[in-house]
N, C-alpha and C positions, 0 to 999 in steps of 0.2 A: 537520613535513612533514603531517602528517596532519591540522592543525590550520590549514593552510595549502588544503590542498585543501577541506575542510569550508566554508570563510568564499570561496573563490574559484570553485567551480566551480557554485554556483547562479546568479550573475550572469552566469557566462560562458554556461550553458545558455540562460539565459534570453533572452540578448543574441541566439543563434542562432537561437533559436524564432521571436524576432521578425523577424529578417531575413528567414527563409523565409515568414513570413506577409507581408512586405512585398513579396515575390518574387512570390509566388502573387497577390497582390491588386494587384499594378502601384501599392503605394502609395512616393510618393517622399518624403526628408527634407525636402523645403519643406513638404510636406502637414502633418508633426507641428507644424511651428509655428505652425500657423492653429489648432490647437487650445488655448483658453484656459481658464482655470479660474474660473469663473465660480459665483456663488451656485447655483444649479440643478445643477450636475453635483458641487461639495459636497454637499449635500443628498441627490442620490441615491446618492453614494459613501458616506454615513453611513449611509442605512435599509440598503442592500445590508451592506455590515458588519456590521451590528449584528443583522442578520436572521440571517444566516449563524451569527454565533458564538452566539445565544441557543439556535437550532435545536439545534447540534450538542453543546451543553455539557451536556445531560442524558445523553446516549449516551457521552460522552469518560469521566462520570464511572463510569457502570454499566461500561463497558469494564475501567478499572484498578482498579477493587472486583473484577471477576471475577479478572482477571488476579492482582492480589495474592492473594487467597484463594489461587487453583492453587500458586503461585510458594512461599508459604510450608506449606500444608498438603498437598501433594501431592509426594510423593518419585520422582524420578526412575525408582528401582527398582519404585515400581508403574507407570508407564508402559511400561518395559522389557518386565515379565512378561506382558502381555497383547498385546505386539507378535508379531502373526503372522510365521511364518519361510515361508509360501508368497507368491512373488511376488504373484500379483494380489492375493492375500487383504492382502497388506501394504502395496501401493498404496493398495487402497480403504479400508483402515486408516489409514493416514497421509492419505488425501484428508476421513476424516469425522473424524479426530482433535478437530478445531478444535470440532464440536458439543459435547463433552464438556470440553472445555480452551481457550476462547477467551482465549489469549494476546496479546496485543500485537504486532505486527509486531517491533519492535526486542526484545522478550522472547525470543521465539521462537528466535533466532539461537543465543544461548549456553545456552539448554535443549537446544537440538538437538544441538549442538555435544558436551556431556557426554554425552547418551544416545549417539550415534554411538562415542565412545571408550569406553564401556560394555556396545558390545555391539550395537546399534540398527543394522540395516543402513543405509546410508548414502541410499540411492535413497529410503528410508522417510521417513528424517529432511528430506530436501532437498523431498519433496510434502508434508508437513506445513508445512514454511516458506512455498510458494508457496497452498494451499488453506485454511490454517487462519484467514489474517486476514479469509476472505469468507466460508467458508463455517461461520458461528457464529451461535447465536441472539442475540447482541448487534447484530451487522451485519445479521442479516436484519429483524430489529425496526426499525432504524435505516432502512433502506433503504425499508421499506415504509411509516415515515413520513413519507419525502421524496415517495414515488412513490405517494401513495394511490389517486390517480387512474389511475395506471398500473400495477398490479398482475403487468404482463407484464414490467416492467422486472425485477422484485425475483426473478420465478422463473427468466429468462436469467439473470440472474447469476449465481445460485447454481448454474445450469446448466451454463453455460458454463464458470464455474471449475472445476467438478468435472471435466467432461470434457478439460479444457487438463493438470491438475494429474495426471491417470489417464494421458494419453498422454506426459506428461514422463515420468513416475515409471517407465513402462515401458520407456522408451526409454534411460532411465538403467541399470535393472537389467540390459537388452540389452548397453550397449556399455561403461559404467562399471567397467573391471575392476580400476583401481587405488583406493588409500584417498584421498579428493578433499579431505581435512582439512590445512591446513599443518600443517609439523612444530613439534613442541613452542616450540620458539622463535619462532617465528613467532605460535603462539598466545599467549604473552605481550605482543606487540604487539596482539593482537586483545583482550587485556583491556583494554590501555591505551586503545585506542581506543573501547571501550564505556564506561569509564568518562569520557573526556572527554564522552560522551554524557549523563553524569550518570547512568547508571542500574546500579541494584543489583541484579541478576536473580536472584543465589543464591537459595536456598531459605533460610528463618527459621531461627532456633534451634530446636533440638528438645525442648528444657528445657521449662519451664512455661508455661501458656497466655498468661498474661499478656506473657512475653517474646515469643511468637506472635503476638500480638495488634498490640503495639507495633512491630513488624517489620513486620506488613502495612501498619499503617497508613503508617509511614514511606516503603514500598516504593509504597504507593498515592500519596503525595502527591510523590514524584520523578516517576512515570511522568506523573500528569495535568499536573506543569508543564512537562515534557518535551513530552509530545504537545500541550499548551496552546502553545508556541512555535510549532508547524508547523499547527496551527489558524489563529492568526491571520495567519500568513504568508500562507497559502493563502485566509483569507476576504481579506486585502488585495489579494492577486493579482487574485482572480476579479473583486472591486469596481472595481477599475482595469480590467480589460479592458471591463466592464460599462458602465463610465461614459466611458470612455477612448477606445473602438473604435466608429465608428458601428456601427448594426444592420445597415445594407448588405454592411459587410465581414464581419460575422460570418456573415449570411446568407450571401455569398458562399462562407466556406470551409464551412458548414454544407451547401451544397449540392453541393460536390463529391463524386463518388463512393466518393473514396476517400481523399483527403486531410483529409476532416473526421475520419476514424479515427484517421490518424496523430499529426494535431494534438493530438487528445483525449487521446488517449496519451502525447504527448510532455508535454502539460501535464499529467496525473498524474504524473510521471515529476519534474518540475519541483517542483510543489506538495509531495510528501512528506507528505501530508498522511494521519491515521488512517483507518483503514476503517469507523470507527463513527460518522465523521461527512462521509467523502466524496460520500454519496448527496445531501445538501444542498447540496452545490458542484454538483453535475450536477443536481443538479435546475432550479438557477436559469438552466441551459443549456436545458431544454425546449423551450422555444420557439423556439430557434435553429438547435439542431442535433437531428437524426437519432433515434432509440432505437438504431440500430447502434452508431452514434460515442459515445453515452453509456454503452453497453455497454463499449466497449472502455475508456471512462476508468476505469470501473468493477472492471472485472476486471485490466487491466494495472497500475494504480497501486498496490494493495494488494499485489502479486507483485512487481514491479520496481518501484522509486523511486529515488530519489538516495541519501537515508539507508542503506535496508537495501542496496544495490549496496556502497556503501563497506562496510556490516560484513558483507557476504558475502565481500567481496575478504579483508578483517582474518582471515574462518574458514576459507574454503576457497582452494583451487588457483585460481588465474586463469583457468586452460584452461574447468574445468569451470563455473566461474563466468558466463566469457562464454557458452559451451554454453548454460547455463540461459537467459540473458536474450536468446539470438538464438530459442532454441526459443519463450520464452513471446510473445516481438514477432510471431513468425510463425504462431504457433498463434491465438493473441486475435486478432490484425487479420482471419486469413482466417474466425475463427470467430463473430466478430462481422459482417462483412459476410455471410455465409451466414445466420446468425442474422434479421440485420435483413430478407433478401428473402423467409425465412419466418413471420416473425411481426409486422414492424412495415411491412409493407405492405398 
């Protein structure tokens, strides 16, 4: 069932998003038939696809190397010992923990689940899952490389991610009274789903340095090929949108006062692309969409996307996952609109 969901949800979500775009832009199905593939379209598609992949490749490699070193050489006990017990300090700690431990989105969920079972407050763990994929040095460097001429995008991305994660953390501390983790029996299913993603995020052997090094390289290779699939999928979909939709349609979406934000958040959810490379996808829309909608894409996607949602549901109770998704959507949407008016006008 999990495998079926993993295969069927992306095309279903993409189809629904396409229908929404057609409704808002007034596009008819007969109009789609008029579009034909020619040499110019193919050439534009190839150039866009290759440029996105080549720009993002070094940052994905850097990200998986950081993640693998942490998974193998940094123990859960070390992280738990330094976790504050005070609510506000704990939320701040969880929001900024990614600076020290830049793990990938998929790798964070099993690690946080282990930490919560060993005594870390659940609200701190969830804050780390939300903020860690954005507030870390690898993602900051990648975003700066993608938006060299617009550094305000880099700073507002980090700032909005921090504000949203802190607000969600404080709300969870105030209202989440029960253990959000699934029961041990369900945790076995979570492990099975995680294995279906070809991830092995457990810490490496504690023996000889050579064994740890082999474990680190094995972890890095598995994670690189796993994230590479999402990068290629995201790059293909982005290139298709750029070459398949007319510039007038994209500009019409981008000029909408709030739908542009929702569109880019839905696009980020479908892509499920790694946060070390999503900035290059966002930069390709910089001439069409405003800074606020690009910011919504850059903040919402790493926090909540399709693959992360499935993994959250496998590890946490459905009710808390739905609350977290709803809070992220509302806060990122509102924050991106406010930020656009303050900094991008």
